[in-house]
C-alpha positions as CSV (number, residue, x, y, z in Angstrom):
1,M,90.7,132.1,83.2
2,L,92.8,133.8,85.8
3,R,90.5,132.6,88.6
4,D,90.6,129.0,87.3
5,S,94.4,129.1,87.0
6,A,94.7,130.2,90.6
7,H,92.4,127.5,91.7
8,R,94.5,124.9,90.0
9,V,97.6,126.3,91.8
10,A,95.9,126.0,95.2
11,R,94.8,122.4,94.5
12,A,98.3,121.4,93.2
13,A,99.9,122.8,96.4
14,E,97.6,120.7,98.6
15,R,97.9,117.5,96.6
16,F,101.4,117.6,95.3
17,A,103.5,120.0,97.4
18,E,106.2,117.4,97.7
19,H,107.0,117.5,94.0
20,E,105.5,120.8,92.8
21,A,106.2,123.4,95.4
22,S,108.9,125.1,93.3
23,S,106.4,125.4,90.3
24,I,103.7,126.6,92.7
25,R,106.0,129.4,94.1
26,G,106.7,130.6,90.6
27,C,103.0,130.5,89.6
28,A,102.1,132.4,92.7
29,N,104.6,135.2,91.9
30,D,103.1,135.5,88.4
31,L,99.6,135.5,89.7
32,S,100.4,138.2,92.3
33,K,101.8,140.4,89.5
34,S,98.7,139.8,87.3
35,A,96.4,140.6,90.2
36,R,97.9,144.1,90.6
37,T,96.7,144.9,87.0
38,I,93.4,143.3,87.1
39,G,90.7,145.3,89.1
40,G,88.6,143.5,91.7
41,E,90.7,140.4,91.7
42,D,93.5,141.4,94.2
43,D,91.9,140.4,97.5
44,W,90.6,137.0,96.0
45,L,94.0,136.1,94.5
46,A,95.8,137.0,97.6
47,K,93.6,134.6,99.6
48,T,94.1,131.9,97.1
49,I,97.9,132.3,97.1
50,N,98.1,132.5,100.9
51,H,96.1,129.2,101.0
52,A,98.7,127.5,98.7
53,G,101.4,128.7,101.1
54,R,99.7,127.5,104.1
55,A,99.4,124.0,102.4
56,D,103.2,123.9,101.8
57,R,103.9,125.0,105.4
58,E,101.6,122.4,106.8
59,L,103.4,119.7,104.8
60,S,106.7,121.0,106.3
61,R,105.3,120.7,109.8
62,I,104.0,117.1,109.4
63,E,107.1,116.0,107.4
64,P,110.0,117.8,109.0
65,N,112.6,115.6,107.4
66,R,111.4,115.8,103.9
67,R,113.8,116.9,101.1
68,P,113.7,120.7,100.7
69,L,111.9,122.1,97.7
70,T,113.8,124.6,95.7
71,A,113.1,126.4,92.4
72,A,115.3,125.6,89.4
73,P,117.4,128.5,88.3
74,D,117.0,130.2,84.9
75,L,119.6,129.1,82.3
76,S,118.1,131.1,79.5
77,S,121.4,133.1,79.3
78,V,123.3,130.0,78.2
79,P,123.5,129.6,74.4
80,G,121.9,126.5,72.9
81,V,124.0,123.5,72.1
82,D,123.7,123.9,68.3
83,E,125.2,127.4,68.6
84,L,128.0,126.2,70.8
85,L,128.9,123.4,68.4
86,R,128.7,125.5,65.2
87,V,132.2,127.0,65.7
88,P,135.3,126.9,63.5
89,S,137.8,125.9,66.1
90,L,138.3,124.4,69.5
91,D,138.2,127.6,71.5
92,N,137.8,126.5,75.1
93,R,138.1,129.9,76.6
94,W,135.2,131.2,74.5
95,L,133.2,128.1,75.5
96,R,134.0,128.7,79.2
97,E,132.6,132.2,78.9
98,Q,129.4,130.9,77.2
99,L,128.7,128.4,79.8
100,S,129.4,130.8,82.7
101,G,125.5,131.0,83.1
102,L,125.6,127.5,84.6
103,E,127.5,128.9,87.7
104,Q,124.4,129.5,89.8
105,Q,122.8,128.4,93.1
106,Y,121.0,125.1,92.8
107,G,119.2,124.5,96.1
108,P,121.6,125.1,99.0
109,Y,124.7,124.7,96.9
110,R,126.4,126.5,94.1
111,L,128.0,125.1,90.9
112,R,131.6,126.3,90.1
113,L,132.9,125.3,86.7
114,T,136.5,123.9,86.9
115,D,137.1,122.6,83.3
116,V,135.4,123.3,80.1
117,S,136.5,121.9,76.8
118,Y,135.5,120.9,73.3
119,F,136.3,117.4,71.8
120,G,136.6,116.8,68.1
121,P,137.2,117.6,65.3
122,N,135.3,115.0,63.2
123,G,137.2,115.4,59.9
124,S,136.6,117.7,56.9
125,G,133.2,119.4,56.3
126,G,130.4,119.8,58.7
127,H,131.0,120.9,62.3
128,A,134.4,121.4,63.5
129,V,133.7,119.8,66.8
130,T,131.5,116.8,67.9
131,G,130.7,117.9,71.4
132,F,131.9,119.5,74.6
133,R,132.3,118.7,78.3
134,F,132.1,120.6,81.5
135,N,133.3,119.7,85.0
136,G,132.2,121.5,88.1
137,E,132.6,121.5,91.8
138,I,129.5,121.7,94.1
139,I,130.1,124.4,96.7
140,D,128.5,125.0,100.1
141,G,127.8,128.4,101.7
142,A,131.2,128.4,103.5
143,G,133.0,127.8,100.2
144,G,133.8,124.1,100.9
145,R,133.5,121.5,98.2
146,V,130.7,119.0,98.9
147,G,130.6,117.3,95.5
148,R,131.5,117.2,91.9
149,L,129.8,116.6,88.5
150,E,130.7,116.2,84.9
151,R,128.5,116.3,81.7
152,H,129.3,115.7,78.1
153,I,127.0,116.9,75.2
154,Y,127.8,115.7,71.7
155,T,126.2,114.7,68.3
156,E,125.5,111.1,67.6
157,R,123.8,109.6,64.6
158,G,122.3,112.8,63.5
159,G,120.9,113.7,67.0
160,T,122.2,115.5,70.1
161,V,122.9,113.4,73.2
162,A,123.7,114.4,76.8
163,F,125.9,112.1,78.8
164,N,125.8,112.3,82.7
165,A,129.3,111.2,83.2
166,H,129.5,111.8,86.9
167,M,127.8,113.3,89.9
168,R,128.8,112.7,93.5
169,L,127.7,114.4,96.7
170,E,129.1,113.9,100.1
171,P,126.7,111.9,102.3
172,S,126.0,115.0,104.4
173,A,125.0,117.0,101.4
174,R,122.5,114.6,99.9
175,G,118.7,114.9,100.0
176,R,118.9,118.8,100.4
177,G,117.7,119.7,97.0
178,F,120.8,120.2,94.8
179,S,120.2,117.2,92.5
180,R,116.6,118.1,92.1
181,A,117.2,121.7,91.2
182,F,120.2,121.1,89.0
183,T,118.4,118.3,87.1
184,A,115.4,120.4,86.5
185,A,117.4,123.3,85.2
186,I,119.8,121.4,83.0
187,N,117.0,119.3,81.5
188,D,115.1,122.5,80.7
189,Y,118.3,123.6,78.9
190,Y,118.6,120.3,77.0
191,R,115.0,120.5,75.8
192,R,115.5,124.0,74.6
193,S,118.7,122.8,72.8
194,G,116.9,119.9,71.1
195,V,118.7,117.2,73.1
196,A,116.9,113.9,72.4
197,Q,118.4,111.5,74.9
198,I,120.2,111.5,78.2
199,K,122.7,108.6,78.8
200,V,124.4,107.2,81.9
201,F,126.9,104.5,82.8
202,A,125.5,103.5,86.2
203,V,127.8,102.0,88.8
204,Q,127.8,101.5,92.6
205,D,125.1,103.6,94.3
206,G,124.2,105.1,90.9
207,S,123.0,101.7,89.7
208,V,120.0,102.1,92.0
209,A,119.6,105.8,91.8
210,W,119.5,106.1,88.0
211,A,117.1,103.2,87.7
212,R,114.7,104.9,90.1
213,A,115.2,108.2,88.2
214,G,113.5,106.7,85.1
215,F,116.5,105.5,83.1
216,D,116.2,102.2,81.3
217,F,118.8,99.9,79.8
218,D,120.4,101.2,76.5
219,R,119.3,98.7,73.8
220,D,122.3,99.3,71.7
221,P,123.4,95.6,71.2
222,E,127.0,95.9,72.5
223,K,126.0,98.0,75.4
224,L,123.1,95.8,76.3
225,A,125.3,92.7,76.1
226,R,127.6,94.2,78.8
227,T,124.8,95.3,80.9
228,V,123.2,91.8,80.9
229,S,126.6,90.2,81.6
230,S,127.1,92.5,84.6
231,I,123.6,91.7,86.0
232,K,124.2,88.0,85.6
233,D,127.4,88.2,87.4
234,R,125.8,90.2,90.3
235,A,123.0,87.7,90.5
236,A,125.5,84.8,90.7
237,A,127.2,86.7,93.5
238,I,124.1,87.1,95.7
239,Y,122.6,83.7,94.7
240,P,124.0,81.7,97.5
241,D,122.6,83.9,100.3
242,C,119.1,84.0,98.7
243,S,116.1,82.0,99.8
244,P,114.9,79.2,97.4
245,A,112.0,81.5,96.5
246,D,114.2,84.4,95.7
247,R,116.5,82.3,93.6
248,K,113.4,81.4,91.5
249,Q,112.7,85.2,91.2
250,L,116.2,85.8,89.9
251,D,116.1,82.9,87.5
252,R,112.8,84.2,86.1
253,V,114.0,87.7,85.4
254,L,117.3,86.6,84.0
255,K,115.5,84.3,81.6
256,Q,113.6,87.3,80.3
257,F,116.9,88.7,78.8
258,K,117.4,85.6,76.6
259,G,114.8,86.8,74.1
260,G,111.7,85.0,73.0
261,K,108.3,86.2,73.8
262,A,109.0,87.5,77.2
263,R,109.7,91.2,77.4
264,P,113.1,92.0,79.0
265,P,112.7,93.6,82.4
266,T,113.4,97.4,82.7
267,A,115.9,98.8,85.1
268,G,113.1,100.2,87.1
269,E,111.4,96.8,87.4
270,L,114.6,95.1,88.5
271,V,115.5,97.7,91.2
272,E,112.0,97.3,92.7
273,L,112.1,93.5,92.7
274,T,111.0,92.0,95.9
275,G,110.7,88.5,97.3
276,V,111.4,87.0,100.8
277,D,114.0,89.7,100.8
278,P,112.2,93.0,100.3
279,E,115.4,94.5,99.0
280,L,116.2,91.8,96.5
281,G,116.2,94.2,93.5
282,I,118.3,96.8,95.3
283,K,121.0,94.1,96.1
284,L,120.9,92.9,92.6
285,M,121.3,96.3,91.0
286,K,123.7,97.9,93.4
287,G,126.5,95.6,92.6
288,A,125.9,95.7,88.8
289,S,127.0,98.3,86.2
290,W,124.8,99.1,83.3
291,H,124.4,101.5,80.3
292,G,121.2,103.5,80.7
293,V,119.2,106.0,78.6
294,R,116.2,108.1,79.0
295,M,114.3,110.0,76.4
296,L,114.1,113.6,77.4
297,S,110.3,113.9,77.0
298,A,110.0,111.7,80.1
299,E,109.4,113.2,83.5
300,P,112.7,114.4,85.1
301,G,114.4,112.2,87.6
302,F,116.4,113.2,90.7
303,P,119.2,110.9,91.7
304,N,120.5,111.4,95.2
305,T,124.2,110.6,94.5
């Protein structure tokens, strides 16, 4: 079994180093420890792990400008959401202490919490609070701020929801691995806490980034109505500059929102819409604002904003 596992590690490194290098490094460390306790396997495992490392270094050589790959930090010291919400009062100082485990290095940058607070209560009986929020600064190695983020976690209709209220990185800090490492770590924490959905309100560059990160339109009737209205307004704004063929493309996808037999387009489908203009979908989505949701069981996405 150990030999088969190591073989899979090596193959994964060769085929998917771009997305899996952080996992490979973790597996390699575990395999190295196991090898020291299993007689006769040490040399073979060492060669296998070295092969995986060479594959990752080769990818770096042929793609020198690729996004750095970093392992997600361990957030196991942070109490689960249910424990944090099962409190008798809005004790923000206590909450700040419990969430201090979030202040870690994510890729090249560190998260520093600036404001942590509960919101609620929701009346008599049940939990005293409905949720909490945390704000943080993203700090570089010199102590300078290169971005900010805000997250809300709360109960809704009997389930637990995480709302990605805000994340913004300076242009020079994008594509360096922070979003990837933070998203992987916080999503693991959400799963451990039983969070069912992640929601966003996408605007500006985020309208493209969140669509590409696997979020779809929230089907809540009121939210969907606002989303569709915004997309229609954006389509009308770019319509005069579109070719006749691209105008037909826009008419076709907007018609799908009117109901009937046609399935409404997903956010991912709209952002990838192409025509005479290869960036037709990007231009459509970038100027729209929309309510998005993703079930946490889906593969994690890594917006670059």
